[in-house]
N, C-alpha and C positions, 0 to 999 in steps of 0.2 A: 429435528431437521434431518433430512435424508438425502439420498442421491438426487431425487427428482424435485427437491424444494429449492426454488430460486431465492437468491439473496442479493442484497446490495453490498455486502461485505467484500472487501478487497484484501488480498494477501500476496505474498511473494514466495516463490519456491526456488530454492537453490539446490543443485545436485552436484556432488563431486566426491572424489576419493579423500579419505583421511590419511594422516601419516601413519596410522596403525593398520592400513590395508582394508579398511571398511569403506562402504559406500554410504554417504550421508545425504539424507533429504533434510533440508533445513527450511522450515516453514515459519514465516513471520507475518503478523498482522497487528499493526499498532505496537503495543508493548508486549504482545504475546510472541514467544519464541518456542519452537518445538523442533529440537534436533532428533532425528531418527536414524540410527546406524544399522546397517545390514551387511551380512557377509556378501562377497561377490556372487555366490550361488543364489542367495535370497534375492539380491538385486536383479539377477537375470530372470528369476521367476516373476518378479514384480514387473519387469520390462515386458515380458511375454503377456502378462495380464493386461497391461496398458495397451499393447498392440492389439490384442483381441477386442478390447472395449472400443478402441478407435475404429476398427473394422466394422463392428456392430453398429456404432453410431453413424458411420458413413453410410451403411446400407439403409438405416432408418431415415436418414436425411434425404435419400433418393426417392423414397416412397411418397 
């Protein structure tokens, strides 16, 4: 499975700070749970990548 593979699977994404000063992405799907912790600097890099991908997807949708 890759970025361009469609699926019927559903999941939930929660994002927030931890009490240790990290940013956590918490992904769940059924019994599956995946906590991913990042430093604030790493989280800012990820946010920039998400923003860039959103801009690219938006321009593709207009074509």
